[in-house]
C-alpha positions in Angstrom: -70.6 -42.1 17.9 -70.9 -41.9 14.1 -69.9 -38.6 12.5 -72.4 -37.5 10.0 -71.9 -34.7 7.5 -73.6 -32.3 9.9 -71.4 -33.5 12.8 -68.2 -32.9 10.7 -69.3 -29.5 9.4 -70.2 -28.5 13.0 -66.7 -29.6 14.3 -65.0 -27.6 11.5 -67.2 -24.6 12.1 -66.4 -24.8 15.8 -62.7 -24.8 15.0 -63.1 -21.8 12.6 -62.1 -23.8 9.6 -63.5 -25.6 6.5 -62.4 -28.3 4.1 -59.1 -27.3 2.5 -58.5 -28.3 -1.1 -54.7 -27.8 -0.8 -54.6 -30.6 1.7 -56.8 -32.9 -0.4 -59.5 -32.9 2.3 -62.6 -35.0 1.5 -64.2 -36.2 4.7 -65.9 -39.6 4.6 -69.6 -39.3 5.7 -70.9 -42.8 4.9 -70.4 -44.6 8.2 -71.0 -48.0 6.7 -68.0 -47.4 4.5 -66.0 -46.1 7.4 -66.5 -49.4 9.2 -65.8 -51.3 6.0 -62.4 -49.6 5.7 -61.6 -50.5 9.3 -62.7 -54.1 8.9 -60.6 -54.5 5.7 -57.4 -53.8 7.8 -58.4 -56.3 10.6 -56.9 -54.1 13.4 -56.3 -56.0 16.7 -55.0 -55.2 20.1 -51.2 -54.7 20.3 -50.8 -53.6 16.7 -49.7 -50.1 15.7 -52.2 -48.6 13.2 -50.9 -45.6 11.2 -53.7 -43.2 10.1 -52.6 -40.4 7.7 -55.2 -37.6 7.3 -57.5 -38.5 10.2 -59.5 -35.3 9.8 -62.1 -35.0 12.6 -61.4 -38.6 13.7 -64.4 -40.5 12.3 -62.3 -43.5 11.2 -60.0 -43.0 14.2 -62.8 -43.6 16.7 -63.7 -46.9 15.0 -60.1 -48.0 14.9 -59.7 -47.4 18.7 -62.6 -49.8 19.3 -60.3 -52.6 18.1 -57.8 -52.2 21.0 -55.0 -51.3 18.6 -52.7 -48.3 19.2 -53.4 -45.4 16.7 -50.6 -43.2 15.4 -52.4 -40.4 13.5 -50.6 -37.9 11.3 -52.4 -34.6 10.5 -50.9 -31.7 8.6 -53.8 -29.3 9.2 -53.2 -27.5 12.6 -57.0 -26.7 12.9 -57.9 -30.4 12.5 -55.0 -31.4 14.9 -56.7 -29.1 17.5 -60.0 -30.9 16.9 -58.4 -34.3 17.3 -56.6 -33.3 20.5 -59.8 -32.0 22.0 -61.8 -35.1 21.1 -59.2 -37.9 21.5 -56.4 -36.4 23.6 -57.5 -38.3 26.6 -57.2 -41.7 24.8 -54.2 -43.6 26.1 -53.9 -45.5 22.8 -54.0 -42.4 20.6 -51.0 -40.4 19.5 -50.8 -37.5 17.1 -48.0 -36.3 14.9 -48.8 -32.8 13.7 -47.1 -32.3 10.3 -46.7 -33.7 6.8 -46.5 -37.5 6.6 -43.8 -37.1 3.9 -40.5 -35.4 4.4 -40.0 -34.3 0.8 -40.9 -36.6 -2.1 -39.0 -39.7 -1.1 -38.9 -39.9 2.7 -41.4 -40.3 5.6 -41.7 -37.7 8.4 -38.8 -38.6 10.7 -41.0 -39.2 13.8 -43.3 -41.4 11.8 -40.4 -43.4 10.4 -38.9 -43.7 13.9 -42.2 -45.0 15.4 -42.7 -47.5 12.5 -39.1 -48.7 12.8 -39.3 -49.1 16.6 -42.6 -51.0 16.4 -41.2 -53.4 13.9 -38.0 -53.9 15.8 -40.2 -54.8 18.8 -42.0 -57.5 16.8 -45.3 -55.5 16.5 -47.4 -55.5 13.4 -47.7 -52.1 11.7 -50.5 -51.3 9.4 -51.8 -48.2 7.6 -55.6 -47.8 7.6 -56.7 -44.4 6.3 -58.8 -42.3 4.1 -55.7 -40.8 2.5 -55.4 -37.2 1.3 -55.3 -37.8 -2.5 -52.4 -35.5 -3.2 -49.8 -37.6 -1.3 -51.2 -41.1 -1.8 -48.8 -42.5 -4.4 -45.5 -41.5 -2.9 -46.7 -42.3 0.6 -47.7 -45.9 0.0 -44.4 -46.7 -1.6 -42.5 -45.1 1.3 -44.6 -47.1 3.9 -43.9 -50.3 2.0 -40.2 -49.6 1.9 -40.3 -48.9 5.7 -41.8 -52.4 6.2 -45.4 -51.7 6.9 -47.1 -55.0 6.4 -50.6 -54.1 5.4 -52.0 -50.9 3.9 -55.7 -50.3 3.5 -56.7 -46.9 2.1 -59.0 -44.9 -0.1 -57.6 -43.2 -3.1 -58.8 -41.7 -6.4 -60.0 -44.5 -8.8 -57.3 -43.4 -11.2 -54.5 -44.2 -8.7 -56.1 -47.6 -7.9 -56.1 -48.4 -11.6 -52.4 -47.5 -11.8 -51.6 -49.8 -8.8 -53.4 -52.8 -10.2 -52.7 -52.4 -14.0 -50.9 -54.8 -16.2 -48.2 -54.4 -18.8 -49.6 -52.7 -21.9 -52.4 -50.9 -20.0 -52.5 -47.1 -20.4 -52.3 -46.8 -16.5 -49.2 -49.0 -16.3 -46.0 -47.3 -15.1 -43.2 -47.1 -12.5 -45.7 -46.9 -9.6 -47.3 -50.1 -10.8 -44.1 -52.0 -11.2 -42.6 -50.9 -7.9 -45.8 -51.5 -5.9 -46.5 -54.9 -7.4 -42.9 -56.0 -6.6 -43.4 -54.8 -3.0 -46.9 -56.1 -2.3 -50.0 -58.0 -3.4 -52.5 -55.4 -4.7 -56.3 -55.7 -4.2 -58.9 -53.2 -5.2 -61.7 -54.1 -2.9 -64.5 -51.8 -4.2 -65.3 -48.5 -5.9 -66.6 -45.6 -3.7 -69.0 -43.1 -5.1 -68.4 -39.3 -4.7 -71.4 -39.1 -2.3 -69.5 -41.1 0.3 -67.4 -37.9 0.9 -67.9 -34.3 1.8 -67.1 -32.2 -0.1 -67.9 -34.7 -2.9 -65.0 -35.2 -5.3 -65.6 -35.0 -9.0 -64.4 -38.6 -9.5 -64.9 -42.0 -8.1 -62.6 -43.3 -5.4 -61.6 -46.8 -4.5 -60.7 -48.9 -1.5 -57.3 -50.6 -1.9 -55.5 -53.2 0.2 -51.7 -53.8 -0.2 -50.3 -56.9 1.5 -46.5 -56.5 1.7 -44.7 -59.2 -0.3 -41.3 -57.6 -0.8 -39.2 -59.0 -3.8 -36.9 -55.9 -4.0 -35.1 -56.1 -0.7 -32.4 -53.5 -0.4 -33.0 -52.5 -4.0 -36.4 -51.0 -3.5 -35.4 -47.4 -3.8 -32.9 -47.8 -6.6 -35.3 -50.0 -8.6 -37.9 -47.3 -8.2 -35.4 -44.7 -9.6 -34.5 -47.1 -12.4 -38.1 -47.6 -13.5 -38.8 -43.9 -13.3 -35.9 -43.3 -15.7 -36.9 -46.1 -18.0 -40.5 -45.0 -18.2 -39.3 -41.5 -18.9 -38.3 -42.9 -22.3 -41.4 -45.1 -22.7 -41.9 -44.4 -26.4 -38.4 -45.6 -27.2 -37.5 -49.2 -28.0 -35.8 -50.9 -25.1 -32.5 -51.1 -26.9 -32.5 -47.3 -27.2 -34.1 -46.5 -23.8 -31.5 -48.6 -21.9 -28.4 -46.9 -23.5 -26.4 -45.5 -20.6 -28.0 -47.9 -18.2 -26.6 -51.1 -19.7 -23.3 -51.7 -21.4 -24.8 -53.9 -24.1 -28.6 -53.4 -24.0 -29.4 -55.6 -27.0 -27.2 -58.5 -25.7 -28.6 -58.3 -22.2 -32.2 -58.3 -23.4 -31.6 -61.2 -25.7 -30.1 -63.1 -22.9 -33.2 -62.5 -20.8 -35.5 -63.6 -23.7 -36.9 -60.1 -24.2 -37.3 -58.6 -27.6 -35.1 -55.5 -27.8 -37.6 -53.7 -30.0 -40.3 -53.8 -27.2 -41.0 -50.7 -25.1 -40.7 -50.7 -21.3 -44.5 -50.4 -20.9 -44.8 -53.9 -22.5 -42.7 -55.6 -19.8 -44.2 -57.1 -16.7 -42.8 -56.0 -13.3 -40.9 -59.3 -13.1 -39.2 -58.6 -16.5 -38.4 -55.0 -15.4 -36.8 -56.5 -12.2 -34.8 -58.9 -14.4 -33.5 -56.0 -16.6 -32.6 -54.1 -13.4 -30.6 -57.1 -12.3 -28.6 -56.8 -15.5 -27.7 -53.2 -14.6 -26.4 -54.5 -11.3 -24.2 -57.1 -13.0 -22.7 -54.3 -15.1 -21.9 -52.3 -12.0 -20.3 -55.3 -10.3 -18.3 -55.9 -13.5 -17.1 -52.3 -13.5 -16.0 -52.5 -9.9 -14.1 -55.7 -10.6 -12.4 -54.0 -13.5 -11.6 -50.9 -11.4 -13.7 -48.5 -13.4 -12.6 -44.9 -12.6 -16.2 -43.8 -12.7 -17.2 -45.7 -9.6 
């Protein structure tokens, strides 16, 4: 049964609660868009679908129709109670009550364990969610690093612009580079504020990330490298890379990159190539027996 704004507000009132800004709660009330989100993830029987921020379960109920197993993660104890009451009897529904993130750079241990076990068993794992906006950026990176193969989610339009931006764009940064080296990014459509309750003050977007990992075991360290480099984004590369490369100018020239460029002018692939040079320097230090390592 579709959950309208009246249905959702009634469920919240019955639980003695209300939308909480600190949890980034904006409930989707356009049921056509709810079904569009579900369809964009193509959930099928046997798959494990992770849903972070399920709220009152409006998307969850649609996902259950697919025959997939749903692992929902809800930080709000009031909403967790609503979900248990409505969906606790569903054999294919499981709820983790808590924050999907364990700090800034790790998944909730139980969530990570369930994703890891599913992948080890050969099951497809996907995220399909109306994400709480305050955790979207770190969460999608952590899920890609954990091996989730497809992520379909709603976020602020600003975050979507960062994910799909190109070198030289104002929105381009470390999130862009890391995400584009881990996945293929698609922004499927813009969502108006009226699709949600309470209506946010900005547009949202529906994003699909198809995992295409080019970072391998270096995903986390490349992310830290790009964060550090973009922290000096106004400096020329030959200056910004001091301390990260033994000979920044020589390494950049070898890669065919102008040392006077700034990091925001480099494509994700070029940033990955520069990171590779830092690995060469580290291996050289180990070979020479550097006392710093």
